[in-house]
C-alpha positions as CSV (number, residue, x, y, z in Angstrom):
1,X,6.5,-11.9,-4.6
2,X,4.5,-8.7,-3.9
3,X,4.0,-8.2,-7.6
4,X,2.5,-11.7,-7.9
5,X,0.3,-11.1,-5.0
6,X,-1.0,-7.9,-6.5
7,X,-1.5,-9.6,-9.9
8,X,-3.4,-12.4,-8.3
9,X,-5.5,-10.1,-6.4
10,X,-6.3,-8.0,-9.4
11,X,-7.2,-11.0,-11.4
12,X,-9.6,-12.1,-8.6
13,X,-11.2,-8.8,-8.4
14,X,-11.6,-8.5,-12.3
15,X,-8.8,-5.9,-12.6
16,X,-6.6,-8.3,-14.7
17,X,-7.2,-6.6,-18.1
18,X,-6.3,-3.1,-17.1
19,X,-3.3,-4.3,-15.1
20,X,-2.1,-6.4,-18.0
21,X,-2.6,-3.6,-20.5
22,X,-0.7,-1.1,-18.3
23,X,2.0,-3.6,-17.7
24,X,2.5,-4.2,-21.3
25,X,2.8,-0.5,-22.2
26,X,5.3,0.6,-19.7
27,X,7.1,-0.8,-16.6
28,X,4.8,-0.7,-13.6
29,X,5.9,2.0,-11.1
30,X,5.7,1.5,-7.4
31,X,3.0,4.2,-7.1
32,X,0.9,2.5,-9.8
33,X,1.1,-0.9,-8.0
34,X,0.1,0.9,-4.8
35,X,-2.8,2.6,-6.5
36,X,-4.0,-0.8,-8.0
37,X,-3.7,-2.4,-4.6
38,X,-5.5,0.4,-3.0
39,X,-8.4,0.1,-5.5
40,X,-8.5,-3.7,-4.9
41,X,-8.8,-3.2,-1.2
42,X,-11.5,-0.6,-1.7
43,X,-13.6,-3.3,-3.2
44,X,-12.9,-5.7,-0.3
45,X,-13.7,-2.9,2.1
46,X,-17.0,-2.4,0.3
47,X,-17.8,-6.1,0.8
48,X,-16.5,-6.2,4.3
49,X,-19.7,-7.2,5.9
50,X,-19.6,-10.5,3.7
51,X,-15.9,-10.9,4.3
52,X,-16.0,-10.7,8.2
53,X,-17.2,-14.3,8.4
54,X,-14.5,-15.6,6.1
55,X,-11.8,-13.6,8.1
56,X,-13.1,-14.9,11.4
57,X,-13.0,-18.4,9.9
58,X,-9.5,-18.1,8.8
59,X,-8.2,-16.4,11.8
60,X,-10.1,-17.7,14.8
61,X,-8.1,-15.9,17.4
62,X,-9.3,-12.6,16.1
63,X,-11.9,-11.1,18.4
64,X,-15.2,-9.5,17.2
65,X,-13.7,-6.2,18.4
66,X,-10.6,-6.9,16.2
67,X,-12.9,-7.6,13.1
68,X,-14.7,-4.3,13.8
69,X,-11.5,-2.5,14.2
70,X,-10.1,-3.9,11.0
71,X,-13.1,-2.5,9.0
72,X,-11.8,-3.8,5.8
73,X,-8.3,-2.2,6.0
74,X,-5.6,-4.6,4.9
75,X,-2.9,-3.0,7.0
76,X,-5.1,-3.3,10.1
77,X,-5.8,-6.9,9.3
78,X,-2.1,-7.6,8.9
79,X,-1.4,-5.9,12.2
80,X,-4.1,-7.8,14.1
81,X,-2.9,-11.2,12.8
82,X,0.7,-10.3,13.7
83,X,-0.3,-9.5,17.2
84,X,-2.8,-12.3,17.9
85,X,-0.6,-15.0,16.4
86,X,2.7,-13.7,17.2
87,X,4.1,-13.9,13.7
88,X,6.3,-11.6,11.7
89,X,4.9,-8.8,9.5
90,X,6.1,-10.6,6.5
91,X,4.3,-13.9,7.6
92,X,1.1,-11.9,8.2
93,X,1.4,-10.5,4.9
94,X,1.7,-13.8,3.3
95,X,-1.2,-15.1,5.1
96,X,-3.4,-12.2,3.9
97,X,-2.2,-12.6,0.3
98,X,-3.1,-16.2,0.4
99,X,-6.5,-15.4,1.9
100,X,-7.0,-12.6,-0.9
101,X,-6.4,-15.3,-3.6
102,X,-8.9,-17.8,-2.0
103,X,-11.7,-15.2,-1.1
104,X,-13.3,-13.0,-3.6
């Protein structure tokens, strides 16, 4: 599931070709997947100003202070969703993964 989410995010952010090429050459290691995820979120963080509205629209219970505190960091967003909505970490991860697919 995590691999699928990363592949989807990579495709959205235009990283599909490098990911596909590296995947075809050798099995993807956990550190390589983590590096690709970090790179993808670096792009999201860079566009965080534009993303704030979409995040607020998706998760209306997040306060403006929450959004400022997240500052484009995926782990922080997952934690805030988990806290504000009272969902498990896994559910918050799923929600963020779905959001990543729908918002470029």
